[in-house]
C-alpha positions as CSV (number, residue, x, y, z in Angstrom):
1,M,0.0,0.0,0.0
2,H,1.2,3.5,-0.8
3,P,3.0,5.2,2.2
4,V,0.6,8.1,2.2
5,F,-2.4,5.8,2.6
6,V,-0.6,3.9,5.3
7,S,0.1,7.1,7.3
8,V,-3.4,8.4,7.1
9,V,-5.0,5.1,7.9
10,N,-2.7,4.8,11.0
11,A,-3.8,8.3,12.0
12,E,-7.5,7.6,11.3
13,P,-8.2,3.8,11.5
14,D,-11.7,4.2,10.2
15,R,-10.3,5.2,6.8
16,I,-9.8,1.5,6.1
17,W,-13.5,1.4,5.2
18,I,-12.8,3.9,2.4
19,V,-9.7,2.0,1.2
20,L,-11.7,-1.2,0.8
21,A,-14.5,0.8,-0.9
22,A,-12.0,2.3,-3.3
23,I,-10.7,-1.2,-4.2
24,C,-14.3,-2.3,-5.0
25,F,-14.9,0.7,-7.2
26,L,-11.5,0.2,-9.0
27,F,-12.4,-3.4,-9.7
28,G,-15.7,-2.3,-11.3
29,S,-13.9,0.3,-13.3
30,V,-11.3,-2.1,-14.6
31,Y,-13.8,-4.8,-15.4
32,S,-16.0,-2.3,-17.3
33,A,-13.1,-1.0,-19.3
34,Y,-12.0,-4.5,-20.2
35,A,-15.6,-5.4,-21.3
36,L,-15.8,-2.4,-23.5
37,A,-12.3,-2.9,-25.0
38,M,-13.0,-6.5,-25.8
39,A,-16.6,-5.7,-27.1
40,K,-18.1,-8.0,-24.6
41,A,-21.5,-7.7,-22.9
42,L,-21.2,-6.3,-19.5
43,P,-23.3,-8.3,-17.0
44,R,-25.6,-6.1,-15.0
45,W,-24.9,-7.8,-11.8
46,V,-21.2,-6.9,-11.9
47,N,-21.6,-3.1,-11.5
48,L,-24.5,-3.6,-9.0
49,C,-22.3,-5.9,-6.9
50,T,-19.1,-3.8,-7.0
51,L,-21.0,-0.5,-6.4
52,G,-23.3,-2.2,-3.8
53,V,-20.4,-3.5,-1.8
54,G,-18.5,-0.3,-2.1
55,F,-21.6,1.6,-0.9
56,I,-22.0,-0.7,2.1
57,L,-18.3,0.0,3.1
58,Q,-18.8,3.7,2.6
59,T,-21.9,3.5,4.8
60,G,-19.8,1.7,7.4
61,F,-17.3,4.5,7.5
62,L,-20.1,7.2,7.7
63,Y,-21.7,5.3,10.6
64,V,-18.4,4.9,12.6
65,R,-17.3,8.4,12.0
66,G,-20.7,9.9,12.6
67,H,-21.0,7.9,15.9
68,A,-17.6,9.2,17.0
69,I,-18.3,12.9,16.4
70,G,-22.0,12.7,17.2
71,R,-23.3,14.3,14.0
72,C,-23.4,14.0,10.2
73,P,-19.7,13.3,9.2
74,I,-19.2,16.3,6.8
75,T,-17.0,18.4,9.0
76,N,-13.8,18.5,6.8
77,P,-12.9,18.1,3.1
78,F,-12.2,14.4,3.5
79,E,-15.6,13.7,5.0
80,V,-17.3,15.9,2.4
81,I,-15.7,14.1,-0.5
82,V,-16.6,10.7,1.0
83,F,-20.2,11.7,1.6
84,M,-20.6,13.1,-1.9
85,S,-19.2,9.8,-3.4
86,W,-21.5,7.9,-1.1
87,S,-24.4,10.0,-2.5
88,I,-23.4,9.2,-6.1
89,S,-23.3,5.4,-5.3
90,L,-26.7,5.7,-3.6
91,I,-28.3,7.4,-6.5
92,Y,-26.9,4.9,-9.0
93,L,-28.1,1.9,-7.0
94,V,-31.6,3.4,-7.1
95,V,-31.6,4.8,-10.7
96,G,-29.4,2.1,-12.3
97,S,-31.7,-0.6,-11.0
98,S,-34.9,1.3,-12.0
99,Y,-33.8,2.1,-15.6
100,R,-31.6,-0.9,-16.2
101,L,-28.7,1.4,-17.3
102,S,-26.1,-1.2,-16.3
103,L,-23.3,0.6,-18.2
104,L,-24.0,3.8,-16.3
105,G,-22.3,2.0,-13.4
106,G,-19.3,1.4,-15.6
107,F,-18.9,5.2,-15.9
108,T,-19.9,5.8,-12.3
109,A,-17.4,3.5,-10.7
110,P,-14.4,5.4,-12.0
111,V,-15.9,8.7,-10.7
112,V,-16.4,7.4,-7.1
113,A,-13.1,5.5,-7.2
114,V,-11.2,8.7,-8.0
115,M,-13.1,10.6,-5.3
116,C,-12.3,8.0,-2.7
117,L,-8.6,7.9,-3.7
118,G,-8.5,11.7,-3.7
119,A,-10.0,11.8,-0.3
120,L,-7.5,9.3,1.0
121,L,-4.6,11.4,-0.2
122,L,-5.8,14.3,2.0
123,P,-3.8,14.5,5.2
124,A,-5.4,13.3,8.4
125,S,-7.3,16.1,10.2
126,R,-8.0,16.6,13.8
127,P,-11.4,14.9,14.5
128,A,-14.3,17.2,15.2
129,L,-15.5,17.5,18.7
130,P,-19.0,16.3,19.6
131,Q,-21.4,19.2,19.9
132,A,-25.1,19.9,20.1
133,V,-26.8,18.8,16.8
134,N,-29.0,21.2,14.9
135,P,-31.4,18.9,13.0
136,W,-32.1,21.6,10.4
137,L,-28.4,22.1,9.7
138,E,-27.9,18.4,9.5
139,A,-30.9,18.0,7.0
140,H,-29.6,21.0,5.0
141,A,-26.1,19.5,4.6
142,S,-27.3,15.9,3.9
143,F,-30.0,16.9,1.3
144,S,-27.5,19.2,-0.4
145,M,-24.9,16.5,-0.7
146,I,-27.4,13.9,-2.0
147,A,-28.4,16.5,-4.6
148,C,-24.8,16.8,-5.7
149,G,-24.8,13.0,-6.2
150,A,-27.8,13.2,-8.4
151,F,-26.3,16.1,-10.4
152,A,-23.0,14.1,-10.8
153,L,-24.9,11.2,-12.3
154,A,-26.8,13.5,-14.6
155,C,-23.5,14.8,-15.7
156,V,-22.3,11.3,-16.5
157,A,-25.6,10.5,-18.3
158,G,-25.2,13.7,-20.3
159,A,-21.7,12.8,-21.4
160,M,-22.9,9.3,-22.5
161,Y,-25.7,11.0,-24.4
162,L,-23.3,13.3,-26.3
163,F,-21.1,10.4,-27.1
164,Q,-24.0,8.4,-28.5
165,E,-25.2,11.4,-30.5
166,R,-21.7,11.9,-32.0
167,Q,-21.6,8.2,-33.0
168,L,-24.9,8.4,-34.7
169,K,-23.8,11.5,-36.7
170,T,-20.7,9.9,-37.9
171,R,-22.7,6.8,-39.1
172,Q,-19.6,4.8,-38.3
173,P,-20.4,3.6,-34.8
174,T,-17.7,1.8,-32.8
175,S,-18.3,-1.3,-30.7
176,I,-18.8,0.9,-27.7
177,F,-21.9,2.4,-29.3
178,F,-23.7,-1.0,-29.1
179,R,-22.8,-1.4,-25.4
180,L,-24.1,1.9,-24.3
181,P,-27.8,2.5,-23.4
182,P,-30.2,3.7,-26.1
183,I,-30.0,7.5,-26.6
184,N,-33.7,7.8,-25.6
185,A,-33.1,6.0,-22.3
186,L,-30.2,8.4,-21.6
187,T,-32.4,11.4,-22.3
188,V,-35.0,10.1,-19.8
189,A,-32.4,9.2,-17.2
190,N,-30.7,12.6,-17.5
191,T,-33.9,14.5,-17.1
192,R,-35.1,12.5,-14.1
193,L,-31.7,12.7,-12.4
194,L,-31.9,16.5,-12.8
195,W,-35.4,16.5,-11.3
196,L,-34.2,14.3,-8.4
197,G,-31.2,16.5,-7.7
198,F,-33.3,19.6,-7.9
199,G,-35.9,18.2,-5.5
200,F,-33.2,17.3,-2.9
201,L,-31.5,20.7,-3.4
202,S,-34.8,22.4,-2.8
203,L,-35.3,20.4,0.4
204,G,-31.7,21.3,1.5
205,L,-32.3,25.0,0.8
206,A,-35.6,25.0,2.7
207,A,-33.9,23.3,5.7
208,G,-31.1,25.8,5.5
209,F,-33.5,28.7,6.0
210,C,-34.8,27.0,9.1
211,V,-31.4,26.7,10.8
212,G,-32.2,29.7,13.0
213,R,-28.8,31.3,13.0
214,A,-26.7,33.7,10.9
215,T,-25.5,32.2,7.6
216,D,-22.6,33.3,5.5
217,A,-23.9,35.5,2.6
218,W,-21.5,33.9,0.1
219,K,-22.9,30.4,0.8
220,V,-26.5,31.6,0.6
221,G,-25.9,33.4,-2.7
222,W,-24.0,30.5,-4.2
223,S,-26.8,28.0,-3.2
224,I,-29.5,30.3,-4.7
225,V,-27.5,30.7,-8.0
226,V,-27.1,26.9,-8.3
227,W,-30.8,26.4,-7.6
228,L,-31.8,28.9,-10.2
229,L,-29.4,27.4,-12.7
230,Y,-30.8,23.9,-12.4
231,G,-34.3,25.2,-12.2
232,G,-33.8,27.1,-15.4
233,I,-32.5,24.0,-17.2
234,L,-35.5,22.0,-16.1
235,L,-38.0,24.8,-16.9
236,A,-36.6,25.2,-20.4
237,R,-36.7,21.4,-20.9
238,S,-40.3,21.0,-19.6
239,Q,-41.4,23.7,-22.0
240,R,-39.4,22.1,-24.9
241,R,-37.4,25.2,-25.4
242,V,-34.1,23.3,-25.5
243,A,-33.2,20.0,-27.2
244,A,-32.1,17.0,-25.3
245,K,-28.5,17.5,-26.4
246,W,-28.4,20.9,-24.9
247,V,-29.8,19.6,-21.6
248,A,-26.9,17.1,-21.7
249,R,-24.4,19.8,-22.3
250,L,-25.9,22.0,-19.6
251,S,-25.8,19.1,-17.2
252,I,-22.1,18.9,-17.7
253,L,-21.5,22.6,-17.5
254,A,-23.7,23.1,-14.5
255,F,-22.0,20.3,-12.5
256,S,-18.6,21.6,-13.5
257,L,-19.6,25.0,-12.2
258,L,-21.0,23.5,-9.1
259,L,-17.8,21.7,-8.2
260,S,-15.5,24.7,-9.1
261,T,-17.5,27.2,-7.1
262,F,-18.1,24.9,-4.2
263,W,-14.5,24.9,-3.1
264,G,-14.1,28.6,-4.0
265,I,-17.0,29.7,-1.9
266,R,-15.8,27.3,0.9
267,F,-12.4,29.0,0.9
268,I,-13.8,32.5,0.8
269,S,-16.2,31.7,3.7
270,E,-13.4,30.2,5.8
271,T,-11.1,33.1,5.0
272,R,-13.7,35.7,6.0
273,S,-14.2,33.9,9.4
274,L,-10.5,34.2,10.3
């Protein structure tokens, strides 16, 4: 095992849950890549099992860490990344099973694997001290992170849609084209994932306004901008003012903006509080 991983696991033993989860996700990623490269059918159960086991291991970490600090474990960058990757796994297990988009898991596994590995590379941080729990604040943070998971999968589905569309336009589809879900199924999945994420984001915002204490203006403004952005995409789509390919592109653009501004606003907020 890499020395960096060994040092942080020794400092925070509960990280072993994430190490094992990352191994599961990496296995799913490698198997999916192999199946695509060899033009073989990808059994649906493979992604469900690898992501399912990884999800259980992530849940184990969240339970242990949450029990130790007495609240939702999103108190530092490591925990935030793990919770977001857990949300992506959760949404896939629900959506992938419902729509039978087995290969969506092949594209999801690398995303959560990279997130887990990236989180493990972060240095060990001082554990948060137990404190009184504000249920509204906990709900706000949890719903917002789950919304990010849905938006991440919408981004993945959007990228798959654009790839399929490009293959259709060239009229010379590669073997991968026949392994990916039909373009209509990707359109439906992308739209429903956006609605799911928007619903959780709305719940998170509503809970945030009920926290009952002063909130950083930067975070409030950023949250409202993201809510308006995704709401605008869905409104335009529901009124058929934009084509499916533009919804796919906007899903990627919006999630990229969401990630880039998330860390920027977090840094500004922490700097202002010094």
